[in-house]
Structure formats: C-alpha cells, structure tokens
PAMAR-980587 format. One record per residue (C-alpha): residue in three letters; y, z, x. Coordinates in steps of 0.2 Angstrom, whole numbers, plus 2048, in hexadecimal, padded with zeros to 3 digits. Layout:
N
ALAYZX
...
END
This chain:
459
MET74E115A6A
SER74111BA76
GLU734111A6B
GLU72F102A73
ILE7270F4A6F
ASN7130F7A72
GLU7060EFA71
THR7040EEA5B
ILE7140E6A5B
ASN7120D8A67
ARG7030D2A5F
GLU70A0D1A51
GLU71A0C6A57
VAL7100BAA5F
LYS7040BDA50
SER7130B7A43
PHE7160ABA50
HIS7060A2A4E
ASN7080A5A3B
TYR714097A3E
PHE70D08AA45
HIS6FC08EA3C
PHE6F2090A4C
SER6DE099A4A
LYS6E30ADA4D
SER6CC0A8A4D
LEU6D109CA5C
ASP6D309FA6C
PRO6CE08FA78
ASN6CF08AA89
ILE6D6079A8B
GLU6D506DA97
THR6DF05AA9D
VAL6DA04FAAA
SER6E4043AAB
LEU6DA030AAA
LYS6E4025AAF
GLU6F9026AAF
ASP6FF02DA9E
LYS6EB02CA96
TYR6E303DA96
LYS6D4046A92
THR6D3056A8A
ASN6C4065A86
ILE6C6073A7D
TYR6BC082A84
PHE6B9094A76
LYS6BB0A4A80
ALA6AB0ACA7D
PRO6A10A5A7F
ARG6A7095A88
LYS6A0088A80
LEU6A8073A7F
CYS6AC076A6C
TYR6BB064A6C
SER6BE056A77
PHE6CA047A78
GLU6D303AA7F
PHE6E3036A7D
GLU6F2029A81
ILE70402AA81
ASN71301CA7F
LYS723022A87
GLU72B011A80
LYS727013A70
ARG723023A6D
ILE711023A67
TRP702031A6D
THR6F2028A67
TYR6E2034A67
ARG6D102BA68
ASN6C1030A6D
VAL6C3040A64
LYS6B0048A65
ILE6A7059A5C
GLN69F062A69
GLU69706FA5F
GLU68F06EA4E
ASN69F071A42
LYS6A1072A30
ILE6AE080A30
LEU6C0076A29
LEU6CA082A33
LYS6C407CA43
LYS6C706CA3F
LEU6DA06DA39
TYR6DC07AA4A
LEU6D7068A53
LEU6E305FA49
GLU6F006EA4B
ILE6F1067A5E
PHE6F1054A5A
PHE702056A4F
THR70C065A5A
VAL709062A6B
PRO70F04FA69
MET723057A62
ARG725060A72
PHE728050A79
ASP732045A6E
ILE723036A65
ARG72602FA56
THR71402CA51
ILE703033A53
LYS6F6029A50
ILE6E502FA4E
GLN6D3027A52
ASN6C302FA4A
PHE6C603CA44
PRO6B9048A37
ILE6C204BA29
ASN6C2045A1A
SER6D1041A0F
LYS6D1050A04
ASP6D505CA11
MET6E0051A1A
MET6EB04FA0C
ARG6EA062A0B
TYR6ED066A21
LEU6FE05AA1E
ASP702063A11
ASP702073A19
TYR70806CA29
ASN718068A1F
LYS71B077A18
SER72307DA29
TYR72306DA31
GLN731066A23
LYS729059A1E
ARG72C04EA2E
VAL71A049A2F
LYS716039A27
PRO70702DA23
GLN70D01CA27
LYS6F7016A26
GLU6E701FA24
LYS6D5017A21
PHE6CB023A1E
SER6B401FA1F
LYS6AB016A12
ASP6A2027A0D
ASP6B6032A10
LEU6AE03FA1D
SER6BA038A2D
LEU6CB031A30
LEU6C801EA38
SER6D901BA3E
GLY6E8027A38
VAL6FA022A3E
TYR706032A3A
GLN71C02FA3C
ILE72603DA42
THR73703EA3B
VAL743047A46
VAL75104DA47
SER75C042A54
ASN76B04CA58
ASN768063A59
HIS77406FA57
TYR77407BA63
ILE77C085A5E
PRO775087A4A
GLN781081A3C
GLY77E094A30
TYR784099A40
LEU794094A40
ARG795094A2C
GLU79F0A3A30
PHE7AA09AA38
LYS7B1090A2C
CYS7C108BA29
GLU7CC098A1F
ASP7CE08BA0F
LYS7C007CA15
ALA7AD082A14
ASN7A4079A1E
TYR7B2076A2E
VAL7B607DA3D
TYR7C607DA48
ASN7BE075A59
PHE7C807AA67
LYS7C106CA77
LEU7C3073A88
ASP7C5066A9A
GLU7BF071AA8
ALA7CC07FAA4
THR7D9075A9A
LEU7DA076A87
ASP7D9063A82
GLU7E8066A75
THR7E5056A6A
SER7D8064A62
GLY7D7070A58
ASP7E5067A4C
ILE7DA062A3E
PRO7C706BA39
VAL7B8061A39
LYS7A7061A35
ILE79A070A39
GLU78C063A38
LYS794056A44
ILE799062A50
LEU78D06CA61
THR77F05EA5F
SER775058A6C
SER76A04AA6D
HIS75704EA6A
PHE75D05EA70
TYR74B068A6D
SER73D061A66
LEU735064A59
GLY72B074A5A
MET73A07EA60
GLU747079A53
LEU73D080A47
ILE73708FA55
LEU74C092A53
LYS74E08FA40
ASN74009DA3C
ILE74A0A7A4A
GLU75B0A6A42
ASP7570A4A2E
GLU7510B8A31
PHE75E0B9A3B
TYR76D0B7A2E
ILE7630C3A22
ILE7680CFA2D
ARG7780C7A33
ASP77D0C8A1E
LYS7760DAA1D
ILE7820E2A2D
LYS7910D5A23
SER78C0DFA12
SER78D0F4A19
ASN7990F0A2B
ASN78D0F4A34
ILE7820F5A40
LYS772102A3C
LEU7610F6A3C
SER7500FCA3E
TYR7420F8A4A
LYS73F0E9A41
GLU7510E1A40
LYS7550E3A51
ILE7460D9A57
SER74A0CBA4C
THR75F0CFA51
VAL75D0CDA64
ARG7500BFA62
TYR75F0B5A5A
LEU76A0BAA66
PHE7600B3A73
ALA7590A5A6D
GLN76C0A3A6B
TYR7700A8A7E
VAL76109BA83
ARG76408CA79
THR775082A7E
PRO778077A89
LEU781082A94
GLU76D08DA96
ARG76807CA9A
ASN775079AA9
ARG77108DAB0
PHE75D087AAC
ILE75E075AB8
ASN76A07EAC4
LEU75C08BAC9
ALA750080AC5
LYS757074AD1
SER75B081AE0
MET74A088ADE
LEU743077AE3
GLU74E073AEF
SER74A083AF9
VAL73A07DAFB
TYR73806BAFD
LEU747069B03
THR74605FB18
LYS74E058B22
ASP74E047B18
LYS756052B0A
ILE74D04DAFA
LYS75804BAE8
ILE750056ADC
GLU75304EACC
PHE749051AB8
ASN74B048AAB
GLU750051A9A
ILE73D04DA91
TYR738058AA1
VAL745065A9F
ARG744066A8E
LYS73206CA90
MET735077A9F
ILE743082A94
GLU73807FA84
ASP72C089A8B
ASP736095A95
MET740099A84
PHE72F09DA7B
GLN72A0ABA87
PHE73C0B3A85
LEU73A0B2A72
TYR7280B7A71
PRO7240C2A81
THR7120C7A82
LYS70A0D8A88
ASP7090D3A9B
ASN71C0C9A9C
GLN72A0D0AA2
ASN7360C8A94
LEU72E0D8A8B
GLU7370E2A95
LEU7490D9A93
LEU7450DDA7D
ASN7430F0A82
PHE7500EDA8C
TYR75D0E9A7E
LEU7540F5A71
LYS756105A79
ASN7680FEA81
GLU777107A73
TRP77A0FAA66
LYS7900FBA5B
LEU7970EEA4F
ILE7A90E9A59
LYS7B40E4A49
ALA7C20D8A4B
GLU7D50E0A4B
HIS7E60D6A4C
MET7D90C4A53
ASP7CC0BFA4C
PHE7BD0BBA56
PHE7BA0A9A59
THR7AD0A2A61
SER7A4096A6D
ASP79708AA72
ASN791098A7D
PRO7930A5A70
ILE7850B2A78
ILE7950BAA85
LEU78F0C5A93
TYR79B0D2A9C
ASN79A0DFAAB
ASN7A60ECAB2
SER79B0F4ABC
TYR79C0F4ACF
ASP78D0F7AD9
SER7930FEAEC
MET7830F7AF3
VAL7830E4AEC
ASN78B0DCAFC
GLN79A0CEAF3
ASP79B0C2AFE
ILE7890C0AF9
ILE78C0C2AE8
ASN79A0B3AE9
SER78D0A8AF2
LEU7800A6AE7
LYS781095ADD
THR77509CACD
PRO7810A3ABE
ASN7750B1AB7
SER7790B8ACB
ARG78B0B4AC9
ILE7990BEABE
PHE7A80B6AB9
GLY7B90BFABB
THR7B00D2AC0
ARG7A60D7AD2
ARG7960D7AC9
PRO7860CCACA
HIS77F0CAAB5
GLY7700CBAB2
LEU7680D0AA2
MET7620DFAA5
GLU76F0E5AB4
PRO7780F6AB2
GLY7860F5AA8
ILE7850E5A9E
GLN78D0E3A90
PHE7850D7A83
TYR7930CEA75
PHE7900C4A67
PRO79C0C0A59
ILE7920BBA48
THR7A50BAA40
PRO7B40BAA3F
LYS7B90CBA3D
LEU7AA0D2A45
CYS79D0D2A56
ILE78E0DAA5C
LEU78F0E4A6C
ILE7800EBA75
TYR7810F0A86
ASN77B0FDA93
ARG78310AA93
GLN789112AA6
SER79A11CAAB
GLY7AB113AAC
GLN7A5107AA3
HIS7B40FDA99
LEU7AF0F5A89
LEU7B80E3A83
ASN7C40E5A75
PRO7C70D5A6A
VAL7D20CFA73
GLU7C80CCA84
ILE7BA0C9A7C
ASN7C30BAA73
GLU7C70B6A88
GLN7B60B7A8C
ILE7B10AAA7D
LEU7BF09EA85
ILE7B90A4A99
GLN7A60A2A95
CYS7A8094A88
TYR79F084A8D
GLN7AD075A88
ASN7AF079A72
ILE7B308AA6B
ILE7B608DA59
SER7C1096A4D
SER7C3099A37
ASN7D4094A3D
ASN7E008AA48
ARG7EB099A4B
ILE7E509BA5C
THR7EE08CA69
ASN7F8096A6F
PHE7EC0A5A73
LEU7E1095A7C
LYS7ED091A85
ARG7F609EA8C
LYS7E40A8A91
LEU7DE099A99
ASP7EB098AA6
GLN7EC0ADAA7
LYS7D90AAAAB
LYS7D8099AB6
LYS7CF0A1AC4
GLU7BF0AAAB8
ARG7BF098AB0
ALA7C008BABD
LYS7AF09AAC7
PHE7A8097AB7
VAL7AB081AB6
GLU7A307FAC6
LEU796088AC3
HIS78F083AB1
LEU795073AAA
TYR78F063AB2
VAL77C064AB6
GLN77504FAB2
VAL76304EAAF
LYS75C039AAD
GLU75B037A9A
TYR749034A98
END
C-alpha cells in the first residue's frame, strides 16, 4: 500500500481521542505548574492566541489517603461560557486519575448544581460511572459549588491481556474458562494446565493502569473486536485502510501493555540513567511503581496516537505498508500467552557485528534464537498475533530469502517469548510444551535473563 497517513488523517485520529475524553477542540491552552511546597502546587492556564491568563488554581495531593484537593480557583477573564468552565472541570477530574487517586475535593468553583450534574452525567458516559458525588454544598444563590467531594471507583485488578481476547481461546467444552500452563523460568509447572481456570481470574495485576489508560485501551479493543469478527466470518484479511489503522493500533497496544514490556521499558530507562549518572560511587537507580506507570502511559499514548511530528507516525506507516497475511492452523491449533505479540526475524546482515549484538542488554536490540536484532522496524521483521486457535495475523517486511513461520513454529516462538503463562483452549499440548522447552533451552534462557526479573518499589 503506497498511501500513508497524511496530516488530515492524523488530525482526525487525534480529534477522536480528544472527543473520547470530552476535551474541547476549541481550546488550545498552555499550562504552567509551579511547586509551592512538597505535594502542593499552583497551576496557571493560558491560551495561545492571545497568550492571556485564563484560570489559576492550587491543588494538593495526599498520597497516603489518595486524596486530590483543589482550592483557590480563579477565572481571570470574564467567562460566561459554560464550555470553558467544563474544560477546567475536565482537567480537575481527568488528571488525578493518572495517579491512583480515590477522592477528589473541589473548593469554590463557579458552577450551579444543574450544570454540575449534567457534566458528571456526560463524564460518566466515558468513564463507566466511575465518579460519584459524596457530598456537595452550593451557595445560597446556587451559582457556585462551595465544596464538593467525589469518590473515584477504581478497578483493583487490570487485565493486561484483555478478557475479550482470551475468550477466543476458551475451553472447547466450558465457556469463560481456559487452560493456563505456568512456566518457572524455562521449566513447565506440571501441576498447571490440568483443569480449566476462569478467564476473569488470570493475567491481571493490581492497579496496572490508571483509569484513564484503562478506558483508552477499552476503546481500542472494542474497535478491533468488530474487525476480528469480520476476519473470522470471511476467513481472510482483506481490510479497509481505516480497519488496518485500528488493527495496528490494537496490536501495538497489546505489544506495549504487558508486564514483559514494562520490564523492557524499566531496563532501558535504568540503562540510560545509569550511563548518565553512574559515578565511582555507583549510584543505584530505582523507580516506584506509580512513576513507572506514568512514564509508560505517556509513552503508550505517543505510540498509539502519534502526531504529525512524532517519529511513531513513521512506525505506524511502516506496518500499514508491509505485507499482511492470515495464517490458518493445520494439524495443531494455535495457543497464546501473556505476551501474545511475537516478533521474529531470520534475516542476517553481515554488516552487524554479532559480538556487539550479544553485548547489548536491551531486549529490543537482541533477538532470541536468531542472529539479528529485532526492533519493530528492522528489515525482514515479522509480527505474529494469533487471534483464535485457528487463525493468526502476520504482518511482515518482505525480504529475499525470508523464512515465514508455519503454525508449529509460531507456537514454538510463543513458548520461547511468553512471560510466564501459556493459554490454550485444550490441555492436549502438555507434551508439546515439555518437548519444545527441552529443545529450545538456550533461546528461552536468553529470554528469561533479559526479561523476567525487574524489581520496582511499590507506591
């Protein structure tokens, strides 16, 4: 496909994301935040044309109680437009959700009870009724909110592999259950996989995403599931340009949302920081969980919704222009894992020094079981994703002498590149897993060394 995402398409994609969060398209603010003291800040919001102070407010964070309080709200310019007031409320509610906040308090806000109720109703349409007023007090003339307390309902466990995806691998005789085979490094836990387990109970992590990112991912998932059903019914992968954009976005989202990718990100960040700050005193770099999550989610947003000046736009176009193929299971069904996106590359570039490749510690720079680094845009890269036990999407960069994996080889790579769990619709794969783990010891050992064990401090 020669067509690329142009400025118009890109702007439409960004606009759809902003609409999803109710941000006003008519406003283009500059926001400045000044620290007043630890965990207390003042924010000024300007508008570009002309640059004029529009709002200011203070906010304070109680990390232990998960409370975010706004006070001293001032609207600097005369403003009778409800839209602009709601824009400020949008900031008040959306930003704290990035930080695991459970309660939001607002003191003195110029809005009446009717408009506030209307705003919360609209807001909850996107946030799945997660915001609930606990206590509100309005002025006698009902022109301002004197104080408001709002409770945020947060799902304690997030699925890093979506339930909607896992249900395609449900047991042949039991809905909403799968067989889960667990790996301890490169060894199969023989007690696992005997009986099916509930999908809702597996592949979750406590507060793995912020509420905002959870809802972004749900929106991406819902779009892809419609496309997946079309692929299943037609038994081919003839998709429109828009459908390909949605599919690639889902694949990228799945690629970056796993514990494995979080480990990769932390490894890379630590390596970069240590190279800058490492001294004779050997400074130790540590991250807390909330900081890691915020960094990753900022990166994820840029990755999934690249703007015109973002290099990830080139990455998205790279996959849209590559070859697309639907691989069908033959004698053996596909299984999947807690790292369902498989990268593979058997191309060899003699200009790449293998000693240098072997010395690299960042997983995106080193391939397992082959002789080539496998970054997302490497020549010859192959991107596999089983969508059902019978079908697997392949997007690949065509190169001469290239070997494409057959279904059995795809399952081998799923086993090598999984995090700790293999998911199957049946438990007849036990012997296959044992045999292949024995045959692929070296590849799995390399994978474990670079990916499995990264520690972060809990927030």
